C-alpha positions in Angstrom: 3.9 -3.3 -6.9 7.1 -1.2 -5.7 8.7 -3.8 -2.6 11.2 -2.2 0.4 14.2 -3.5 2.4 14.1 -3.3 6.3 16.0 0.0 5.4 12.8 0.9 3.7 15.1 1.2 0.4 13.5 0.9 -2.7 14.1 -2.7 -3.7 12.3 -4.0 -6.4 9.4 -2.5 -8.3 7.2 -4.5 -10.4 4.6 -3.3 -12.7 1.4 -5.3 -13.6 -2.4 -4.4 -16.1 -5.8 -5.2 -14.9 -7.5 -7.1 -16.8 -11.4 -5.0 -15.9 -12.5 -3.0 -13.7 -14.6 -6.3 -11.5 -10.7 -8.0 -11.2 -7.2 -7.4 -9.7 -5.5 -10.3 -10.6 -1.3 -9.7 -9.6 0.4 -12.8 -11.5 2.6 -14.7 -9.4 5.7 -14.3 -11.3 5.3 -10.6 -9.7 5.2 -12.1 -6.2 8.6 -14.6 -7.4 10.7 -11.1 -8.4 9.8 -9.2 -5.4 9.7 -12.8 -2.3 13.1 -13.1 -4.4 14.4 -9.6 -4.2 14.7 -9.3 -0.3 11.2 -7.4 0.4 10.5 -7.0 3.8 7.5 -4.5 2.7 5.3 -3.4 -0.8 3.6 -0.4 -1.8 0.8 -1.2 -4.0 -0.6 1.4 -6.3 -2.2 2.8 -9.8 -4.2 5.5 -10.6 -8.6 5.6 -11.4 -8.3 7.3 -15.4 -12.3 8.4 -14.1 -10.7 11.0 -11.3 -12.6 9.1 -8.4 -9.8 8.2 -5.7 -12.4 5.9 -3.8 -11.4 2.1 -3.8 -14.1 -0.2 -6.2 -14.9 -3.5 -4.8 -12.1 -4.8 -6.4 -9.4 -2.4 -5.1 -11.0 -3.8 -1.7 -10.7 -7.4 -2.3 -7.2 -7.4 -3.9 -6.0 -5.3 -0.9 -7.3 -7.7 2.1 -6.3 -10.9 -0.3 -2.6 -9.4 -0.9 -2.8 -8.6 3.0 -3.2 -11.5 4.0 -0.6 -13.5 1.8 1.9 -10.9 2.2 1.8 -11.8 6.7 1.5 -15.9 5.9 5.3 -14.6 4.8 6.3 -11.9 6.6 6.0 -8.8 4.6 4.5 -5.9 5.5 2.1 -4.3 3.6 3.0 -1.0 3.4 0.3 0.5 1.8 -2.5 0.6 -1.3 -2.4 4.1 -3.7 -5.2 5.0 -6.2 -4.2 7.6 -7.7 -6.2 10.7 -10.2 -5.4 14.0 -11.2 -5.8 16.0 -8.2 -4.6 13.8 -5.7 -4.9 10.5 -4.4 -5.9 7.7 -1.9 -4.5 5.8 0.9 -5.2 3.2 2.4 -3.5 3.1 5.3 -4.5 7.0 5.8 -7.9 5.5 6.0 -7.7 2.9 8.6 -8.3 -0.3 5.5 -4.8 -1.7 6.4 
């Protein structure tokens, strides 16, 4: 998770690990750190070792839940990026945000 200020400057980076392929969990400590840093936008990013950049159901669900949560506290989910060896997938570019 990368948090940005109103000028688009990177303010904070929070790293978290996933627990399995069917579920993505972002611990409360990550959100507390980002929110406490005064961010106005967040970008999520992770990799897919499978080299398939398409989002899983868990990726899509986590993105939707995160966007909703951040909207309620007036923070924008700028994008969710999935990286693979030969490129990436952007939820924003795909019209999913």
